[in-house]
C-alpha positions as CSV (number, residue, x, y, z in Angstrom):
1,M,91.0,135.8,61.8
2,F,92.3,133.0,64.1
3,K,91.4,129.5,62.9
4,N,92.9,127.8,66.0
5,T,92.1,128.6,69.6
6,N,95.6,127.6,70.7
7,V,97.2,130.1,68.4
8,F,94.9,132.8,69.6
9,L,95.6,132.1,73.3
10,K,99.3,132.1,72.7
11,K,99.1,135.5,70.9
12,V,96.9,136.9,73.7
13,A,99.5,135.8,76.2
14,K,102.2,137.5,74.3
15,G,100.2,140.7,73.9
16,E,100.1,140.3,70.1
17,V,96.4,140.6,69.8
18,S,94.5,143.9,69.6
19,Q,91.4,144.6,71.6
20,I,89.5,144.7,68.3
21,D,90.7,141.2,67.5
22,I,89.7,140.0,71.0
23,N,86.2,141.6,70.6
24,T,85.8,140.0,67.2
25,Y,86.9,136.6,68.6
26,I,84.5,136.9,71.5
27,Q,81.7,137.5,69.0
28,K,82.6,134.4,67.1
29,V,82.9,132.3,70.2
30,T,79.6,133.5,71.7
31,D,77.7,132.7,68.5
32,N,74.8,130.4,69.5
33,H,75.8,127.8,67.0
34,K,79.3,127.5,68.4
35,L,78.0,127.3,71.9
36,E,75.7,124.5,71.0
37,N,78.6,122.7,69.3
38,L,80.7,123.1,72.5
39,K,77.8,121.8,74.6
40,N,77.6,118.7,72.3
41,L,81.4,118.2,72.6
42,V,81.1,118.3,76.4
43,Y,78.2,115.9,76.5
44,K,79.9,113.4,74.1
45,W,83.5,114.1,75.3
46,D,84.4,114.0,71.6
47,N,87.4,116.4,71.8
48,I,88.7,117.1,75.3
49,Q,91.5,119.4,74.0
50,Q,88.9,121.7,72.4
51,I,86.8,121.7,75.5
52,C,89.8,122.7,77.7
53,D,90.8,125.3,75.1
54,Y,87.3,126.9,75.4
55,I,87.3,126.7,79.2
56,I,90.7,128.6,79.3
57,L,89.6,131.0,76.5
58,W,86.6,132.1,78.5
59,A,88.8,132.6,81.6
60,V,91.2,134.8,79.6
61,L,88.4,136.8,77.9
62,W,86.6,137.4,81.2
63,D,89.9,138.3,82.9
64,A,89.2,135.5,85.5
65,S,91.8,134.8,88.1
66,D,90.6,131.3,88.9
67,I,88.8,128.4,87.2
68,H,86.8,126.1,89.5
69,V,85.8,122.7,88.2
70,E,83.2,121.0,90.4
71,P,82.3,117.4,89.5
72,L,78.8,116.7,90.7
73,N,76.7,113.5,90.4
74,S,75.4,114.0,86.9
75,Y,77.3,117.0,85.5
76,V,80.3,119.2,86.0
77,R,79.9,122.8,87.1
78,L,82.4,125.4,85.9
79,R,82.9,128.6,87.9
80,Y,85.2,131.5,87.1
81,R,86.5,134.0,89.7
82,V,86.3,137.5,88.2
83,D,87.5,140.2,90.6
């Protein structure tokens, strides 16, 4: 499948990815282990590029028109606008 989120997003933008590939990728991304890893990345700020890739990936997969980033006192809230 796709080893790199950037490559996947570029192919989605160009229309080079089938719905089956998107569904497969969603399944991989939503795997609990990967979500835990992402959570750890966010808390540690280990890899900001990967964090941003995931934020954008979720917006693309959910067909969101907006991404809202709300910095709060002790955490950051992400909201997606899905019409």
